[in-house]
DOBAKE-949567 format. One record per residue: x, y, z of N, C-alpha, C, O in turn; residue number from 1; residue in three letters. Coordinates in steps of 0.05 Angstrom, whole numbers, plus 32768, in hexadecimal, padded with zeros to 4 digits. Each point is the difference from the previous one (the first is absolute). Layout:
<rs>
    nxx    nyy    nzz   caxx   cayy   cazz    cxx    cyy    czz    oxx    oyy    ozz     n   res
      X      Y      Z      X      Y      Z      X      Y      Z      X      Y      Z   NUM   ala
...
</rs>
This chain:
<rs>
    nxx    nyy    nzz   caxx   cayy   cazz    cxx    cyy    czz    oxx    oyy    ozz     n   res
   814A   80C5   7F9D   7FE6   7FFA   7FF6   7FEC   7FFE   8017   8006   7FF4   8015     1   met
   7FE3   8019   7FE8   7FEB   7FFF   8014   7FE9   7FEF   7FF7   7FF6   8003   7FEA     2   arg
   8003   7FEA   8027   7FE9   7FEE   7FFA   7FEA   8006   8014   8004   7FFC   8018     3   leu
   7FE5   800D   7FDE   7FE9   8005   8011   7FEB   7FEB   7FF9   7FF9   7FFC   7FE9     4   ser
   7FFD   7FF6   802B   7FEB   7FEC   7FFC   7FE7   800A   800E   8000   8005   8018     5   ile
   7FEB   7FFE   7FD9   7FE6   8009   800A   7FEE   7FE8   8002   7FFA   7FF3   7FEC     6   leu
   7FFC   8008   802C   7FEC   7FEB   8002   7FE6   800B   7FF6   7FF9   8017   8005     7   arg
   7FF8   7FD8   7FED   7FE7   8008   7FF4   7FEC   800A   8015   8004   7FFC   8018     8   his
   7FE6   8010   7FDF   7FEA   8009   8012   7FF4   7FE7   800C   8004   7FEA   7FF7     9   ala
   7FEC   801A   801F   7FF4   7FE9   800D   7FF1   7FED   7FED   7FF2   8009   7FEE    10   pro
   8012   7FDE   8016   7FF2   7FEC   7FF0   7FE3   7FFE   8007   7FF9   8001   8017    11   ser
   7FF7   7FFC   7FD5   7FE3   7FFB   8004   7FFC   7FE2   8000   7FF7   7FF4   7FEC    12   leu
   8010   7FFF   802A   8000   7FE3   8002   7FEE   7FF6   8017   8003   7FE9   8009    13   ser
   7FEC   8029   8001   7FED   7FF9   8016   800F   7FF5   8018   7FF6   7FEF   800F    14   asp
   8022   801B   7FF6   8010   7FF8   8018   800D   7FE5   7FFD   800C   7FF6   8013    15   gly
   7FF3   7FFE   7FD5   800B   7FE6   7FFC   801C   8003   7FF4   8006   8014   7FF3    16   leu
   800C   7FD9   8012   801B   8001   7FF6   8000   8000   7FE2   7FF5   7FEE   7FF3    17   leu
   8016   8027   8001   8000   8004   7FE3   8016   7FF0   7FF2   7FFA   7FF1   7FED    18   ala
   801F   8012   801C   8016   7FF2   7FF3   8000   8004   7FE2   8001   8017   7FF7    19   gly
   7FFE   7FD3   7FFA   8001   8001   7FE3   7FE5   8004   7FF3   7FFE   8002   7FE8    20   arg
   7FEC   7FFF   8028   7FE6   8005   7FF5   7FFF   801C   7FF4   800B   8012   800C    21   arg
   7FE9   7FF1   7FDD   8000   801A   7FF2   7FE8   8010   8009   7FED   8003   7FF1    22   asp
   8015   8009   8027   7FEA   8010   800B   8005   801D   7FFA   8017   8009   7FFD    23   val
   7FD3   8008   8002   8003   801C   7FFB   800A   800F   8018   8002   7FF5   8017    24   pro
   8005   8024   7FE5   800A   8012   8015   7FEA   8015   8006   7FF0   8007   7FEF    25   ala
   8010   8002   802A   7FEF   8016   8009   8010   801A   7FFC   8010   8007   8011    26   asp
   7FEA   8006   7FD9   800E   8019   7FFA   7FEE   8019   8005   8002   8014   7FF3    27   cys
   7FEC   7FE9   8021   7FED   8015   8006   800A   8017   8011   7FF4   8015   8002    28   ala
   8023   7FE7   800B   800B   8014   8012   8010   8014   7FEF   8019   8000   7FFF    29   asp
   7FD9   8012   7FF4   800C   8013   7FED   8013   8013   800D   8014   8008   7FF4    30   his
   7FE7   8000   8025   8011   8013   800D   801C   7FF3   8005   8014   800C   7FFB    31   ala
   7FEC   7FDB   800F   8019   7FF2   8005   800F   7FFB   7FE5   8018   8004   7FFF    32   thr
   7FD9   7FF4   7FED   800D   7FFB   7FE6   800C   801A   7FF5   8015   8000   7FF3    33   leu
   7FDD   8017   8011   800B   801A   7FF6   801A   8007   800F   8013   8009   7FF3    34   ala
   7FED   7FF3   8027   8019   8006   8010   8016   7FED   7FF7   8017   8008   7FFE    35   arg
   7FE2   7FDF   7FFE   8015   7FED   7FF7   800B   8007   7FE5   8018   7FFE   7FFB    36   leu
   7FD6   8009   7FF3   8009   8008   7FE5   8013   8018   8001   8014   8001   7FF1    37   ala
   7FE7   8012   8021   8012   8017   8003   801B   7FF6   800B   8015   800A   7FF8    38   met
   7FEA   7FE4   801B   8019   7FF5   800C   8011   7FF2   7FEB   8018   8003   8000    39   arg
   7FDB   7FED   7FF0   800E   7FEF   7FEC   800A   8012   7FE9   8016   7FFB   7FF6    40   ile
   7FDB   8019   8002   8008   8010   7FE9   7FFE   7FF1   7FE6   7FEE   7FF0   7FFC    41   gly
   8025   8015   7FF3   8001   7FF3   7FE5   8018   7FEE   8000   8016   8008   7FF8    42   gln
   7FE7   7FDE   800F   8017   7FEE   8001   800B   7FFC   7FE4   7FF2   8001   7FEC    43   pro
   8028   7FFB   8013   800E   7FFA   7FE6   7FF5   7FE7   7FF3   7FFD   7FFF   7FE8    44   arg
   7FFF   7FED   8029   7FF8   7FE6   7FF6   7FEB   7FF5   8013   8003   8002   8018    45   gln
   7FE8   7FF2   7FDD   7FEB   7FF3   8010   7FFC   7FE4   7FF5   7FFB   7FFD   7FE8    46   val
   8007   7FEF   8029   7FF8   7FE5   7FF9   7FEC   7FF6   8015   7FFF   800B   8016    47   ile
   7FF1   7FE2   7FE3   7FEB   7FF6   8012   7FFC   7FE3   7FFE   8005   7FF3   7FEB    48   ala
   7FF0   8001   802A   7FF5   7FE6   7FFF   7FE8   8001   7FED   7FF2   8014   7FFF    49   ser
   8009   7FD6   7FF2   7FE8   8000   7FEF   7FE6   7FFD   800F   7FEB   8000   7FF3    50   pro
   8016   7FFD   8027   7FE7   7FFD   8010   7FEE   8018   7FFC   8009   8016   7FFF    51   ala
   7FDD   7FE4   7FFF   7FEC   8016   7FFD   8003   8015   8015   7FFF   8018   7FF9    52   leu
   8005   7FE1   8020   8002   8014   8015   8018   8012   7FFC   7FFF   8018   8008    53   arg
   8016   7FDE   7FED   8018   8011   7FFB   7FFB   8012   7FE8   8008   8018   8000    54   cys
   7FED   7FDE   7FEB   7FF9   8010   7FE8   7FED   8016   8007   8002   8017   7FF7    55   arg
   7FE9   7FE3   801A   7FED   8014   8008   800D   8016   8011   7FF9   8017   7FFD    56   gln
   8019   7FE1   8014   800E   8013   8011   8011   8013   7FEF   7FFF   8018   8004    57   thr
   8010   7FDD   7FEA   8010   8011   7FEE   7FEF   8013   7FF1   8006   8018   7FFE    58   ala
   7FE4   7FDF   7FF7   7FED   8011   7FF1   7FF5   8016   8011   7FFE   8017   7FF8    59   glu
   7FFA   7FE2   8021   7FF5   8014   8013   8015   8016   8007   7FF8   8016   8007    60   ala
   8021   7FE4   7FF6   8016   8013   8005   8009   800F   7FE7   8012   8010   8000    61   leu
   7FE1   7FE9   7FE9   8007   800D   7FE7   801A   7FF5   7FF5   800E   800E   7FF0    62   gly
   7FF9   7FDA   8017   8019   7FF3   7FF7   7FFA   7FEB   7FEA   7FEC   7FF2   8002    63   leu
   8026   800D   7FEB   7FFD   7FEB   7FEB   801A   7FEF   8001   8015   8009   7FF7    64   thr
   7FE9   7FDF   8014   8017   7FEE   8001   800B   7FFB   7FE4   7FF1   7FFB   7FED    65   pro
   802A   8006   8010   800B   7FFA   7FE6   8000   7FE2   7FFA   8002   7FF7   7FEA    66   glu
   7FFB   7FF9   802C   7FFD   7FE3   7FFD   7FF2   7FF5   8018   8003   8009   8016    67   arg
   7FEE   7FE1   7FE5   7FF4   7FF0   8015   8012   7FE8   8003   8004   7FF1   7FED    68   leu
   8007   800A   802B   8014   7FEC   8004   7FF3   7FE8   8010   7FFB   8003   8018    69   glu
   8000   7FE6   7FDB   7FF4   7FEA   800E   8010   7FF6   8019   7FF3   7FF6   8012    70   pro
   8027   800D   7FEE   8010   7FF7   8017   7FFA   8010   8019   8007   7FF7   8016    71   ala
   7FEB   8020   7FE8   7FFA   8010   8017   7FE6   7FF9   800E   7FF9   800D   8014    72   leu
   7FF9   7FDF   7FE2   7FE7   7FF8   800D   8005   7FF9   801D   8016   7FF9   8008    73   trp
   7FD5   8009   8008   8001   7FF9   801C   8006   7FE3   8004   7FFD   7FF0   7FED    74   glu
   800C   8008   802B   8006   7FE5   8006   7FE7   7FEF   7FFD   7FEA   8008   8007    75   gln
   8019   7FE0   7FED   7FEA   7FED   7FFC   7FFC   7FF1   801B   8011   7FF1   8008    76   asp
   7FD9   8014   8005   7FFA   7FF4   801A   7FF1   7FE5   7FFD   7FF7   7FF5   8014    77   met
   8006   8001   7FD4   7FF5   7FE6   7FFC   7FE4   7FFD   800C   7FEF   8010   7FFB    78   gly
   800D   7FDB   8015   7FE6   7FF9   800B   7FF7   8015   8015   7FE9   8000   8008    79   val
   8029   8012   8000   7FF8   8015   8013   7FF2   8017   7FF3   7FF2   8010   800D    80   trp
   8011   7FF3   7FD9   7FF4   8017   7FF2   7FE1   7FFE   8003   7FF4   7FEB   7FFD    81   glu
   8001   802D   8007   7FE3   8001   8004   7FF6   7FFA   801B   7FE8   8000   8005    82   gly
   802A   7FFA   800E   7FF8   7FF9   801B   7FFF   801A   8012   800F   8012   7FFB    83   leu
   7FDF   7FEE   8018   8001   8016   8013   8017   7FFC   8013   8009   7FEA   8004    84   pro
   8002   802C   8007   8018   7FFE   8011   7FFE   7FEC   8017   8013   7FF3   8007    85   pro
   7FD4   800A   8005   7FFD   7FEE   8016   8000   7FE2   7FF8   7FFF   7FEF   8011    86   asp
   8001   800C   7FD5   8001   7FE4   7FF6   801C   7FF8   7FF6   8004   7FE9   7FF8    87   arg
   800F   802A   8009   801C   7FF9   7FF9   800C   7FEF   8015   7FFB   8004   8018    88   leu
   8015   7FE8   7FE1   800C   7FEF   8014   8014   800E   8012   800E   8012   7FF7    89   pro
   7FF3   7FE5   8022   8015   800A   8012   8019   7FEF   7FFC   8000   7FE8   8005    90   asp
   8015   8025   7FF1   8018   7FF1   7FFA   8012   7FFD   8018   8015   7FF2   7FFF    91   leu
   7FE3   801A   8018   8011   7FFE   8018   8018   8012   7FFD   8002   8010   7FED    92   gly
   8010   7FEE   8026   8018   8011   7FFF   8013   7FF7   7FEA   800A   7FE9   8001    93   pro
   7FFB   8028   7FEC   8014   7FFA   7FEB   8014   8017   7FFF   7FF9   8017   8004    94   leu
   8020   7FE1   7FF8   8014   8015   7FFB   7FFB   800D   7FE6   7FF1   7FF5   7FEF    95   ser
   801A   8023   800C   7FFC   800D   7FE6   8009   7FEE   7FE9   7FF3   8000   7FEB    96   pro
   8022   7FF1   8018   8009   7FEE   7FEB   7FEC   7FEA   7FFB   7FFA   7FFA   7FE9    97   ile
   7FFB   7FFA   802C   7FEC   7FEB   7FFD   7FE7   800B   7FF3   7FF4   7FF3   7FEF    98   glu
   8003   8025   801A   7FE8   800C   7FF4   8004   8005   7FE3   7FEE   7FFC   7FF0    99   leu
   8029   800F   8008   8006   8006   7FE4   8000   7FE6   7FEF   7FFA   8002   7FE8   100   ala
   800D   7FE8   8023   8000   7FE6   7FF1   7FE5   7FF2   8000   7FFC   7FEF   7FEF   101   arg
   7FF2   8019   8023   7FE6   7FF2   8001   7FF0   8005   7FE7   7FFD   8016   7FF7   102   his
   7FF9   7FD4   7FFE   7FF0   8001   7FE7   7FE4   7FF6   8006   7FFD   7FE9   8006   103   arg
   7FEF   8029   7FF8   7FE4   7FF6   8004   7FFA   7FEB   7FEA   800B   8002   7FEA   104   pro
   7FE4   7FEC   801C   7FF8   7FEB   7FEC   7FF7   800E   7FE6   7FEF   8011   8001   105   glu
   801C   7FE6   7FE9   7FFA   800A   7FE5   8008   801D   7FFC   7FF7   800D   7FED   106   ala
   801A   7FFD   8025   8009   801C   7FFD   801E   8002   7FFE   800E   7FED   7FF8   107   gly
   7FFD   802A   800F   801D   8004   7FFF   8009   800C   801A   7FF0   800E   800E   108   glu
   8029   7FEE   7FF9   800C   800B   8018   8008   801D   7FFA   8001   8008   7FE9   109   ser
   8005   8007   802C   800C   801A   7FFD   801A   7FFE   7FF0   8006   8010   7FEF   110   phe
   800A   7FDC   8017   8019   7FFB   7FF2   7FFB   7FFC   7FE2   800F   800A   7FEF   111   asp
   7FDC   7FE7   800A   7FF9   7FFC   7FE4   7FF9   801B   7FF3   8009   8005   7FEA   112   asp
   7FE8   800B   8024   7FF8   801A   7FF5   8018   8012   7FFC   8002   800D   7FEB   113   met
   8010   7FF4   8029   8017   8011   7FFD   8012   7FF7   7FE8   800D   8011   7FF4   114   thr
   7FF3   7FD5   8007   8010   7FF6   7FEA   7FF6   800A   7FE5   800F   8002   7FED   115   ala
   7FD7   8006   8011   7FF6   800B   7FE7   8000   801F   8000   8002   800C   7FEB   116   arg
   7FFB   8000   802D   7FFE   801D   8001   801C   800E   7FFF   8004   8013   7FF2   117   val
   800F   7FE2   801E   801A   800D   8002   800E   8004   7FE6   800B   8016   7FFB   118   ile
   7FF6   7FD6   7FF3   800E   8005   7FE6   7FF4   8018   7FF0   800F   800E   7FF3   119   pro
   7FD7   7FF6   800F   7FF3   8017   7FF2   800B   801A   800C   8007   8012   7FF2   120   val
   7FF8   7FEF   8029   8009   8019   800E   801E   8005   7FFB   8008   8016   7FFB   121   leu
   8008   7FD5   8006   801D   8003   7FFB   8006   8008   7FE3   8015   800B   7FFB   122   gln
   7FD9   7FEE   7FF3   8003   8007   7FE4   7FFA   801D   7FF9   8006   8009   7FEA   123   gly
   7FEE   8006   8029   7FFA   801C   7FFB   8019   8010   8000   8012   7FFC   8011   124   leu
   7FF0   8017   7FDC   8019   8010   7FFE   7FFB   801E   8005   8014   800F   8001   125   arg
   7FD3   7FF9   8003   7FFA   801C   8004   7FEC   8002   8016   7FF2   7FED   8007   126   asp
   800B   802B   8005   7FEB   8004   8015   7FE6   7FF6   7FF5   7FF9   8003   7FE9   127   asp
   7FF8   7FF0   8029   7FE7   7FF3   7FF7   7FEC   7FFF   8017   8007   7FFD   8017   128   cys
   7FE0   8006   7FE1   7FE9   7FFB   8012   7FF3   7FE6   7FF7   7FF9   7FFD   7FE9   129   leu
   8004   7FF1   802A   7FF3   7FE7   7FFC   7FE5   8000   800F   8000   8006   8018   130   val
   7FEB   7FF5   7FD9   7FE5   7FFE   800D   7FFA   7FE2   8003   7FFC   7FF2   7FEC   131   val
   8004   8005   802C   7FFD   7FE3   8004   7FF3   7FFA   801B   7FED   800D   8008   132   ala
   801E   7FDF   8006   7FF3   7FF4   8017   8012   8002   8019   8017   8006   7FFE   133   his
   7FDD   7FF4   8019   8010   7FFF   8019   8016   7FEB   7FFD   8017   8005   8009   134   ala
   7FE3   7FE4   7FEC   8015   7FEC   7FFC   8016   8009   7FEF   8018   7FF9   8005   135   gly
   7FE2   8016   7FE6   8015   800B   7FEF   8012   8013   800F   8019   7FFF   7FFD   136   thr
   7FDB   8012   8014   8010   8012   8010   8012   7FF1   8014   8017   8006   8003   137   ala
   7FDE   7FE5   8009   8010   7FF0   8012   8016   7FF1   7FF2   8016   7FFC   800B   138   arg
   7FE5   7FFB   7FDC   8015   7FF3   7FF1   8017   8013   7FFB   8017   7FF9   8001   139   ala
   7FE2   8020   7FF8   8015   8015   7FFD   800F   8004   8019   8019   8001   8000   140   ala
   7FD9   8001   8017   800E   8004   801A   8012   7FE8   8006   8014   8004   800E   141   leu
   7FE5   7FE4   7FE9   8010   7FE9   8006   801C   8002   7FF3   8012   7FF2   8008   142   ser
   7FF1   801F   7FE4   801A   8004   7FF4   8013   800C   8014   8019   7FFE   7FFD   143   met
   7FDC   800F   8017   8011   800D   8015   8000   7FF1   801A   8015   7FFC   800C   144   val
   7FD3   7FFA   7FFC   7FFE   7FF4   801B   7FFA   7FE3   8000   7FFC   7FF4   8015   145   val
   8002   7FFF   7FD4   7FFA   7FE4   7FFE   7FE4   7FFA   8009   7FEE   8011   7FFD   146   gly
   800D   7FD6   800D   7FE4   7FF8   8008   7FF3   8012   8015   7FE8   7FFF   8003   147   pro
   8028   8011   800C   7FF4   8012   8013   7FED   8014   7FF3   7FF1   800D   800D   148   ala
   8011   7FF5   7FD8   7FEE   8012   7FF2   7FE2   7FF9   8004   7FEF   8011   7FFD   149   ala
   800C   7FD6   800A   7FE5   7FF7   8006   7FF4   800E   8018   7FE7   8000   8004   150   leu
   8029   800C   800D   7FF6   800E   8018   7FF6   801C   7FFB   7FF5   800D   8012   151   ser
   8010   7FFE   7FD6   7FF8   801C   7FFA   7FE3   8002   7FF9   7FF5   7FEF   7FF1   152   phe
   7FFD   8025   8019   7FE5   8007   7FF7   8002   8010   7FE7   8012   8011   7FFC   153   ser
   7FDC   7FE9   7FF1   7FFF   800F   7FE7   7FE3   8006   7FFA   7FF1   7FEF   7FF6   154   val
   8007   8029   8012   7FE3   8008   7FFE   7FF9   8006   7FE3   8011   8006   7FEF   155   ala
   7FD5   7FF7   800A   7FF7   8009   7FE6   8007   801E   7FFC   7FFF   8010   8012   156   pro
   8009   7FF6   7FD5   8008   801B   7FF8   8018   800A   8010   8003   8019   8003   157   leu
   800E   7FD5   8006   8019   8009   800D   8018   7FFC   7FED   7FFF   7FEF   7FEE   158   ser
   8015   8020   8017   8019   7FFE   7FF0   8016   7FF3   8010   8003   8005   8018   159   leu
   800C   7FEA   7FDB   8018   7FF4   800A   8016   8009   7FED   7FFD   7FFD   7FE8   160   thr
   8018   800F   8022   8015   800C   7FEF   801B   7FF5   8006   8008   7FFF   8018   161   ile
   8005   7FF7   7FD4   801C   7FF6   8002   8012   800F   7FED   7FF7   800B   7FEC   162   leu
   8022   7FF6   801B   8014   800C   7FEE   8016   7FEB   7FFA   8007   7FF0   8011   163   arg
   8002   8011   7FD7   8016   7FEE   7FF8   8018   8011   7FF8   7FFE   8012   7FF0   164   arg
   8019   7FE6   801B   8019   800C   7FF8   8012   7FE9   7FF9   8009   7FF0   8011   165   met
   7FFD   800D   7FD5   800E   7FE9   7FF7   7FEE   7FE8   8003   7FEA   8000   7FF5   166   gly
   8020   7FEB   8019   7FEF   7FE9   8005   7FF3   8000   801B   7FF1   7FED   8007   167   asp
   8015   8027   8009   7FF6   8001   801C   7FE5   8010   8001   7FFE   8016   7FF5   168   ala
   7FEF   7FDE   8019   7FE6   800D   8005   7FFE   800A   801C   800C   7FF3   8013   169   trp
   7FE7   8023   7FF1   7FFB   800B   801B   7FE2   8008   8002   7FF4   8008   7FEC   170   ala
   8001   7FF5   802B   7FE4   8007   8005   7FFF   801D   8007   800D   8009   8013   171   val
   7FE2   8006   7FDF   7FFC   801D   8006   7FE7   8004   8010   8000   8010   8013   172   glu
   7FEB   7FE1   7FE7   7FE6   8003   800E   7FEF   7FE7   7FFC   8002   7FF3   7FEB   173   ala
   7FEE   8007   8029   7FED   7FEA   7FFF   7FE5   8009   800A   7FFE   800E   8014   174   val
   7FED   7FEA   7FDE   7FE5   8006   8009   7FFA   801E   8003   7FF3   8008   8013   175   asn
   8018   8007   7FDB   7FFD   801D   8000   7FE5   8007   7FF4   7FFA   7FFA   7FE9   176   leu
   7FF5   8013   8027   7FE5   8008   7FF6   7FFE   801E   8000   800F   800E   800D   177   thr
   7FDE   7FFC   7FE3   7FFC   801D   7FFE   7FEE   800B   8016   8000   8018   8005   178   val
   7FF1   7FD7   8009   7FF0   8008   8017   7FED   8017   7FFA   7FFE   800B   7FEA   179   gly
   7FF4   7FFD   802B   7FED   8016   7FFE   800F   801B   8002   7FF3   8015   7FFF   180   glu
</rs>
């Protein structure tokens, strides 16, 4: 089984941390979207986060998700949501395990998010394209590399691809973009 996770188009959040805020996507780069649509082709199955930015990205690619899955929402960053990057707290040096366990006030940790995302991904039985968030892609990667998944870059409109054989997952590609 092949699992492809597409991060939504860039968020229109004025440079502020979006997290669980339901902000729109910038789907104006028609050339990149056309190349991406050709790369993706016609997936057997498409599911998406119910976030507006994910639904808009799917629509811009001519895709109709067969279901919107609430468990695929981005990590809830609590009181950090809506902050500019320079106002986010400096957590100091944390190991990947400590970072994955850290929970922003009124939010959820990466571990909390993976606990809701991974069962959905493991429940898939056929090749699937998921239109979701950077956090969703990192949660999928954590099935292979654990909390070190937090170190991966996941750009807007990039693909992260995993394969499952039996119960074992393998990473095929991360942050794959269609480029110019």
